[in-house]
C-alpha positions, 0 to 999 in steps of 0.5 A: 334258351338257357332253361326249359322245364324237364319233369316240371323242373326249370333245367339247364340244357344238358346232352340228350334231354327233351323238355318244354319251353318255359314260354310256350310249353312246346317241345324243346331239345337240348343242343350241347356241342363244343362250338356253341353254348349249351341251349334249348331249341324248339323241336318244331320251328316256333316263334314264341319269343319275337325278342329272342337273340342268340346268346354269347358266352359273355351273356350267359356268364352275366346271367349266372351272376343272378340266382336261377329264380331270376333268370329267363322269366316269362312276362306278358304285356296285357296291352300288346298281348305280347310275351317276352322272356326276360333275361333277368327279372328282379321283382320290385320291392314295395 
């Protein structure tokens, strides 16, 4: 996860932060080492997004071409009752 809510603000992972998952509102911690891309991870194991895949630096750079307001948007399918975090979501223009 690139973003979590810290004090109700959508925030990128930075060293030594805790926040809330943008999908399930459970506690997450920032992981900011030298070997892998900075990210958020649930403090207690959680399966809040079954579609989750690890993110590469290329993937993160691709997402950065879009405004933060379009990145990692939680969508809910009323038919399947499934939640998913879309990497990028651009609202349709009417």
